[in-house]
N, C-alpha and C positions, 0 to 999 in steps of 0.2 A: 541580666536581669536587673532593674535599678533596683536596689534593697535601703531603707534608712534603716537606723541604729539608736538605740535609747543609750542616752550617757550612765557611765556605772556610779557606783557609790562612792565618799568619801577619799581622795588620794590617800598616800600613804607614805612612810618615809623612804626616801633615796638608802639603798642599804649602802652606795658609797661609789666611789671612782674606782677605775681600773684600768692601767694606760697599757696592758697587754690583750685586751679586750676577754670581755666575760665566757663564765664555763656556761654549760647549758644550765637552762631552766629545767626545772621537774615540776610535773603538776598532775597530781592519780585522773583527775578530771579531764586528762587531756590525753585521748589516748585511741586508737583503734579499735573501732565497733563503739565509739561514745554514740550516743544520735544526742539533738538537740530541738527543740520544737519554741515554734511563738509566729510573729507576724515582721510583712516588711510594708510599707506604706513606699508606694508609688507615685507619691504627690508631695513636695513640700509642704503646698499650700493643703488640700482638702486629707485629711486626718483620717476622715473614715474610709480613706482608698487605699484599704489593705488587703494584703495577700499573707495565706495561710502558708507556711514555710517549715518542710522539717527538713535539717543536716542532720549528715553522716560522715566520721570522720573515716578515713578508709585506709589513711598512711600517715604513719607519724614518725618523723626521722628528726629529734629534738637536735643530737648532735650537731647536724649542718643544717638548721635550720629549715626544716621542709615538712609539710605537711600537704594534704590531698584529701579531698573528699566528694560527696554529690549534695546535691541542694534541689529538692524538688519543693516546687510553689504551688499551691490548689488554688482553688476557685482564680484562675486567672480568664480574665475579660474574654481575651479572642482566642481559648486555648478550649479544647472540647477536653479533653485532660491533662492531668497535672503533666505541667513542664519540669524536667528533670536536666539538670546541670551539671558537668564535671568540672571542679575547680582546683589548680592547684596554688599551694599555700608560702609565703616567707614568712618566718617567723623573726620579729625582730631581735637579737639578743648582741648586737654591736659586735658580735665577730663574723657571721656570715650576713647580716644584714641590719643598716643601718634604721633610723627613722624618715631618711629620705630616700625616696622611692626612685628616681632617679632615669624613669619610664613611664610609657603607659600616659605619656602627656602633663605629669604631675611635674609641677617647678615645688622649689624647698619652700616655698611662698603656699602653694595650697597644700603644701606636705603639714605646715606647721598650723593653717587653717583647724584641717578635720584633728586630729590628732588632738587640738584643742580642746575640742569640744566632749575629750574626757576627762573628766575634773580629775580620774588617777594618772593624767599627762602631769597636771601642772607641776609638780614637785621637777621633770625632766626637763621643762620648757627653756630654761634658762643656757642648760649645755648643749640642747639638742641646736638651741641657736647655734653654738658657737661651731659645733663639728658634728653634728647628724646624731649626738648622741656616745661617740666612739667612746670616749673615756668613760661609761658608764660600765657599774656593773648592776645588771639585771637577775645574777641570779638567784636572790632572793626575792626578790621583789613580786607582792602578790597580785600583782596581774602581769600578763603575758600578753603584748602586743604584735599586731601581725596584720599582713595586705593577702586577700586571699582574689587570687583571680581566676575569673569561671573559663574555662578553654574551649568547651565544646557543646553543646545541646547531646542527650542523649536520647531522646528516642522524640524527639520534634525536629523536624526540618528550619534549616537558615531564612526561610519562609517565613515560619511562625509569626510575624509582627514584634518579636521582641528582640531586645539585645543586648550582647554580654563582653560590648566593647570599652567598657569601665570596669572597674574594680572598687573593691572593697577597705578601707581602714577597720580593723577589728582591736578591738578589747576585750581580752577574755580574763574572767575573774577566778583565781584559782580557788578561791573559799567558798562559792556554791555553784562554779561551772556555766552561769552564765553568761552570756554574749552580746556584746554592744555593737554596731558598727553603723557606719555613713557608706553610701554610695557613692563614689567619683566617675563623672563621665563629662568631658567641656560641653556636649551635648544632649544631656538629659539635667530634669531638673536638680537643683544642690539641694546637699546633704539629706539623702533619701535613707530614712531608718532603718536598723532591724533591730528585733527586740531576741533575742530566744535562750531559752531555760534546757540543761540538762534533764534530758527523762530520762536517760538509763536503764531503759527496758531492755537492752542488748536483744531487740527480736524484729521492729519495723524497719524500713529503710532497703538500700539498695546496697546490694553484695559489688566490693570491686570486683573480684574475679568473673564478673559479669561483662566488665567492658574492658576494653582493651584503650590500652593509652594510646593518645594520638602523639 
């Protein structure tokens, strides 16, 4: 499902370098059960073409740079009901994952172009161009960068007219729990924006136990 993301707030100081890889990032607003709500623009040209989106974190393992969750897209023109997908994420911690994707048809140049859409990435750009950011210490950085890859549709068939072939470049703000992202798929409109804010309602959404991992 193509998604667009809104750029985040002003960049902060890089905490330093770490030749041995950074320790895990901690953030009270990124955890199992946390819910987010916002919009997804499905066209980089028509800004009024947006879907309402709900996201819930269903699993999070910061030590191994992993998280997963569900994404629910409402008011989808070609669907009679909200469309739910299950996604898995990679946290860019420079230990388990770097800023270079290395798969899903994304080249280092694609990575740099998309990460550079986030103002909070600019202090990191120089080192990322050198080695993907391997020597950066992001453990105290106020933003967490991730990639989200939708794995399968939960409640509709693959013939629903939507695609999950691409993935999202994600920037998460530890200060307020807001999420910005850009969807990447060579066969879809570029730079589709996703804008989410933390709802912290702890109620709505889909339970991870209801769906079996594939």
